[in-house]
C-alpha positions in Angstrom: 3.3 -20.4 29.0 4.8 -20.4 25.5 2.6 -17.5 24.5 3.8 -15.5 27.5 7.5 -16.2 26.7 6.9 -15.3 23.0 5.3 -12.0 24.0 8.1 -11.2 26.4 10.7 -12.0 23.7 8.9 -9.7 21.2 8.9 -6.9 23.8 12.6 -7.3 24.6 13.5 -7.2 20.9 11.1 -4.4 19.9 11.6 -2.0 22.8 15.1 -0.8 21.9 13.9 -0.1 18.4 11.0 2.0 19.7 13.3 3.9 22.1 15.8 4.6 19.3 13.0 5.9 17.0 11.7 8.2 19.7 15.1 9.7 20.4 16.2 10.1 16.7 17.8 13.5 16.2 17.0 15.9 13.4 19.7 16.2 10.8 20.5 18.7 8.0 20.3 16.1 5.2 16.9 15.0 6.4 15.6 18.6 6.3 17.3 19.3 2.9 15.2 16.5 1.3 12.0 18.1 2.5 12.7 21.8 1.9 13.1 23.9 -1.3 15.5 26.7 -2.1 13.5 29.9 -2.2 15.5 31.2 -5.2 15.9 28.3 -7.7 13.0 26.1 -6.6 15.0 22.9 -6.3 15.5 20.8 -3.3 17.8 22.5 -0.7 20.2 19.6 -0.9 20.8 20.2 -4.6 21.0 24.0 -4.5 24.2 26.0 -4.2 22.6 29.5 -4.3 23.5 32.0 -1.6 19.9 31.9 -0.3 20.2 28.1 0.1 23.4 28.6 2.1 21.6 31.1 4.4 18.8 28.5 4.8 21.3 25.8 5.8 22.9 28.2 8.4 19.4 28.9 9.8 18.6 25.1 9.9 21.9 24.3 11.6 21.3 26.9 14.3 17.8 25.5 15.0 19.2 21.9 15.2 21.8 23.1 17.6 19.1 24.7 19.7 17.3 21.3 19.8 14.4 22.0 17.4 12.6 19.0 15.9 11.9 18.6 12.1 8.4 20.0 12.2 9.5 23.0 14.3 12.2 23.8 11.7 9.8 23.4 8.8 7.3 25.7 10.5 10.0 28.3 11.1 11.1 28.1 7.4 7.5 28.6 6.3 7.2 31.7 8.5 10.6 33.0 7.1 10.2 32.1 3.4 6.6 31.2 2.8 4.7 28.0 2.2 6.4 27.4 -1.2 9.6 26.4 0.8 8.1 23.0 1.5 8.9 20.3 -1.0 5.5 18.5 -0.4 2.2 20.3 -0.5 -0.2 20.4 2.4 -2.7 17.6 2.5 -5.8 19.9 2.8 -7.8 22.1 0.5 -6.8 22.2 -3.2 -3.4 20.7 -2.4 -5.1 17.5 -1.5 -5.6 16.9 -5.3 -1.8 16.5 -5.6 -2.2 13.2 -3.6 -5.6 12.1 -4.9 -5.2 12.5 -8.6 -2.2 10.1 -9.0 -4.0 7.5 -6.9 -7.2 7.8 -9.0 -5.2 7.6 -12.3 -3.4 4.5 -11.0 -6.7 2.9 -10.0 -8.3 3.6 -13.4 -5.3 2.3 -15.3 -5.2 -0.9 -13.2 -9.0 -1.4 -13.9 -8.4 -0.8 -17.6 -5.5 -3.4 -17.7 -7.7 -5.9 -15.8 -10.6 -5.4 -18.2 -8.2 -5.8 -21.2 -6.7 -9.0 -19.7 -10.2 -10.4 -19.1 -11.3 -9.6 -22.7 -8.1 -11.1 -24.1 -8.4 -14.3 -22.0 -12.0 -14.6 -23.1 -11.0 -14.4 -26.8 -8.2 -16.9 -26.2 -10.7 -19.5 -24.9 -12.9 -19.0 -27.9 -15.9 -17.7 -26.1 -17.9 -15.4 -28.4 -18.3 -11.8 -27.5 -22.0 -12.2 -26.8 -21.3 -14.7 -24.1 -23.4 -17.7 -25.6 -22.0 -21.1 -24.8 -22.1 -22.7 -28.3 -20.3 -20.9 -31.1 -22.2 -22.8 -33.9 -25.5 -22.0 -35.5 -28.8 -22.7 -33.7 -30.6 -26.0 -34.4 -33.2 -24.5 -36.8 -30.5 -22.7 -38.8 -28.4 -25.9 -38.9 -31.3 -27.8 -40.4 -32.0 -25.1 -43.0 -28.3 -25.1 -43.9 -28.3 -28.8 -44.3 -31.3 -28.6 -46.6 -29.7 -25.9 -48.7 -26.5 -27.8 -49.0 -28.4 -31.0 -50.1 -30.1 -29.0 -52.9 -26.8 -28.0 -54.3 -25.2 -31.5 -54.2 -24.2 -32.8 -57.6 
């Protein structure tokens, strides 16, 4: 019974959030952060070029007509070309724009982890070869004792 009440409570609390997310309207600032000015190559929100102002008028008209974000972006690509999008597509050669930073981060993390392991191993006093006893072997120890006894005065 408690499980059923908990599930019902979660649904009551979560449903308004889902409904609000589904009915969220497209806004100009949202689009300005995802689109570039075709003249200066900066984000549309930062550009004050006449072409940027024309783009804003175009976007406002589409928002007024009820277009969603993806529809507006598609229309901008048709009008100005694919370079108008702030983020590259995630297919073909543009996929590397997403993959390379992840690979570099993973390699850097592995390098840091390896360096920390080596540093900790050296702090404990373990020899680099990995043997357990840092002193000489038994035969070497006996020979050293004999040599030292020969030189005693």
